[in-house]
Every structure is written in C-alpha cells, then in structure tokens.
LUMTIMI-996566 format. One record per residue (C-alpha): residue in three letters; y, x, z negated. Coordinates in steps of 0.25 Angstrom, whole numbers, plus 5000, padded with zeros to 4 digits. Layout:
<recs>
ALAYXZ/...
</recs>
This chain:
<recs>
MET523742124998/ARG522342124997/GLY521542164984/GLU522842134976/THR523442014968/VAL524942004969/ALA525641934956/PRO526741854961/THR528141924958/SER528541904943/ARG529541834937/PRO530341844925/ASP530041744913/THR531141644914/GLY530841594900/GLU530541464907/GLY529041504907/VAL528841574920/ARG528241714917/PRO527941814928/TRP526541854933/ASP525741914924/PRO524241964929/GLY523841974916/ARG523941824913/SER523141714919/PRO523741604929/LEU523441514919/GLU524441594909/HIS525341614920/ALA525341464922/GLU525641434909/HIS526841514909/GLY527241474922/GLY527041544935/ALA527841614947/GLY528641494950/ALA529041464965/ASN530441524968/ASP531141394972/GLY531441354958/GLY530341274956/GLU529041294949/ARG528041304959/GLY526841354951/PHE525941484951/THR524841524958/PRO524041644952/PRO523941774963/GLY522941754971/ALA523041594974/THR524041534983/SER524641384981/GLN525541284989/SER526641224980/GLY527341094984/ALA528841084981/ASN528641014968/GLY527541124964/GLU526241024968/ASP525141104973/MET525041104988/SER523841204990/SER522641164997/GLY521641174985/GLY520741284979/THR522141354974/ALA522441324959/THR524141334956/LEU524641344942/THR525841284939/GLY526841364931/THR527341244924/ARG525941204918/ARG525541244905/ALA524141254901/THR524441164890/ASP524841054899/LEU523541044904/ARG522740924900/VAL521340974900/VAL521241134902/GLY521641194888/LYS521341094880/ALA520141034872/GLU519540914877/ARG518540824869/LYS517340784874/VAL517040644879/ASP515740634870/ALA516140734859/VAL516440614848/LYS514940564852/LEU514240694850/VAL514840724838/THR514740574831/GLY513240554836/LYS513540444847/PRO512740414857/ALA512940514866/PHE511740554870/VAL510440494879/ASP509640514867/ASP510540434857/ILE510240304867/ASP509240224861/LEU508940114872/ARG507840004868/GLU506440014875/LEU507040154880/LEU505940244887/HIS506040394886/ALA505840494898/ARG505140624900/LEU505040724911/LEU503640804914/THR504240924920/SER503541064927/PRO503041174920/HIS503041254934/ALA504241304941/HIS503741254953/ALA502441174958/LEU501841054966/ILE501340934958/ARG499940914965/ASP499740794953/ILE500340724944/ASP499540634935/ALA500340534925/SER499240434923/GLU499040474908/ALA500440474906/ARG500740334912/ALA499640274902/LEU500240324890/PRO500740204882/GLY502140224881/VAL502540264893/HIS503240174903/ALA503440274915/VAL502840404922/LEU503440454934/THR503040584944/HIS503340614958/LYS502340504962/ASP503240394956/VAL504540414961/PRO505140414975/ARG505440554982/ILE506840554984/PRO507540684985/TYR508940714977/THR509940814974/THR510240874960/ALA511240964965/GLY512740924959/GLN513640944971/SER513940874985/TRP514340904997/PRO514440995003/GLU513041034998/PRO512440924991/GLY511240984986/PRO509640974991/HIS509040834988/ASP507840914984/GLN507640844971/TYR506540724967/CYS506540654955/LEU505040694954/ASP504440794964/THR503040824969/THR503640974966/VAL504141044954/ARG505241154956/PHE505641204941/VAL504941194928/GLY505441074922/ASP505440994935/ARG505040844934/VAL503540804937/ALA503540674930/ALA504440564921/VAL503840484909/ALA504540374903/ALA503940324890/GLU504340234876/THR504640394868/PRO504840534872/GLU503340554865/ILE502740464872/ALA503540514885/GLU503140664881/GLN501640624880/ALA501440564893/LEU502040684900/SER500940764894/LEU500040674901/ILE500640684915/LYS499540794924/VAL500140874933/ASP499540944944/TYR500441064949/GLU500241164961/VAL501141284956/LEU502141334967/PRO502741464967/ALA504141454959/ILE505341534964/LEU506241584952/ASP507141664960/SER508141614970/ARG508141724979/ARG506741734981/ALA506841564982/ILE507641584995/GLU506541695002/PRO505841655014/GLY504541615012/ALA505041564997/GLN504341444991/ARG505141324995/ILE505541234983/HIS505941124991/PRO504741105003/GLU504840965002/PRO505340875014/GLU506040765007/SER507240875001/TYR508440885009/ARG509740945008/ILE509141095005/TYR509841195012/ASP508541275013/ALA507341225007/ALA506541335014/ARG507441435007/ASN507641354995/ILE508941344996/ALA509441234991/ALA510941234996/HIS511941315001/ILE513441325003/HIS514341415011/ALA515841405008/GLU516941495013/VAL518341505010/GLY519341545021/ASP518941685030/VAL517941745021/GLU517541855030/ARG518941905031/GLY519241885017/PHE518041985015/ALA518442075027/GLU519842075020/SER519542095004/ASP519442224996/LEU518242194990/VAL517242104993/VAL516042054981/GLU514841974986/LYS513841904975/GLU512841824971/TYR513041724962/ILE511941644957/VAL512341524947/PRO511241474939/GLN510941334935/VAL512141254924/GLN511541174912/GLN512541094903/THR511641104891/PRO512040984887/ILE511740934873/GLU510840824878/ASN509740854888/HIS509740784902/ILE509340634898/VAL509640504903/ILE509340354898/THR509340244907/TYR509140084906/TRP509339984913/ASP510639884909/GLU510839744907/ASP511139734922/ASP509939804926/ARG510739934929/LEU510140064927/VAL511040144917/VAL510740284916/ARG511440364905/
</recs>
C-alpha cells in the first residue's frame, strides 16, 4: 500500500524480552528489547518498517547490502563502541604537555617556512621579483612559480569513479582565491622569514572574480582553469570541476507511482575541522637519508 507504513503484526510480551511493535519507539529501542521474531521458533532478527532483509537458518544476514538489520538479541550495552565513552589516543599527551604538536619539536638547525599569499580573489601574476628576499641574511631559500616544476595534481579526497580534477599546482602563475599561494620562504627564524616575504615584489593583473556558483556555470563566464595542463575537469568551459549522476532502481517508475515527489537543490559548504594546531608540517633527512614528513 503506497504512502503508508504497515507495522508488523504485534505479539504479546512473553516475558523473554520480546515486545510488540510500538511506532513511538525507535528501531534501536525495538532492537534493545527484541523485535518481532521469526515464526520458525528461532530468533531471526528485526527489520524496521520500510526495510527488507534476508536471514539464513542461523540468523545471519544474507542481504545483498544497503539494508540494515538489527538483531533482537543484541542490546546497546553489548556494543563495543556505540554508546560508550572512548579515550582519545592523544589525550594524555595533550593534558600533560608532552610533545603532541609539530611546534613542540625543536630540531638542530631547523629552518622556518612562511608563505606569501594572494590579496586578490582572481589574478594573473605578470611578474614576481624575489631578489631582495634572497639577499636577506638568514634566508636559505625563496621559491616562486619560476623555481618549481609545473605538475598538476588533485586535492580532492575521493577516488574512482570520480577521482577529481588535476587542476592544482605547487605555485602557479594564476591565483584563484584570497590566500592562494604565491611564494615560499625558508629562513633561520620566523621573524626573518616574515621580513623576507615583505621584500617580494609581485605585479598582479586582477581578473574578474566569480563569487556565485550559479554565475560560474553561465555561458561566457570567466574561466577559472583555462590552462591546458590541467585535466580530468568535467567541464572547464563552465567551471564544473566534477559531476556524478547516480540512480538506484527504476527512478522514473518510482516517481510515477509516488504520491508526493519533492525536488530540491542542496549546497554543501566546505568543512573545516578547526584543529587546535593549524596546518603545519616538519620535515628532515634522517640518518638513512630518508625524507621524514611529520
């Protein structure tokens, strides 16, 4: 019957932990007290209304996946993690002040790196002069896009079937957001590194910035990645980085047989975990000439 949820046939409380279906209780509560068992004398598990499952003779789940089955004999108190307090792996180090952060590590002859970032949302770097920064005493290295190979890579975390566009570069000739990387400095102290950044001269050609995702896909919109080296961009001309279309079952039939169809556009913002320590890394060569990154 479409549009309705039909509860399983209720059973009286037998005193053995099995209680009748109550729409006011959650599936987990039903699982805690035992759900509607099988009629073969064995406890086969409980499936909430709207879900389906297949169980073997011994109660194991034989479904093909995608459907959760809660066993009637399993209580929340039996679970190893769910519903229990877990100790943080680094909790002791954090509260006792042990070296838990990169900033706590002090290596001999350690250099401090700083980044020069873009003040513009979208701009072309027409020229960059780092000669004064390189001449500053205590500066060991200054890198710009002229000093690093132009190899595209992806920052997207997902893999197949959509591995994400390879449209990022270590240091690029174009900046695409306020704070984008322009140059990097390594010096003997943080103060010298900051001073070196102030000596780098950059000539920007400011480009139109697109601040609305709907405007970004309009015909004729400013292209964010016109460079030929980038690849796996779904539609670079319309600034669409990636696209996934997914269907499960007969979608059109499901719409046709539904009493109500709700369509909506959802926008998911970027997520920042706000760690106690900012993004930071320390690297060094160990005694076996291996590069260690921590």
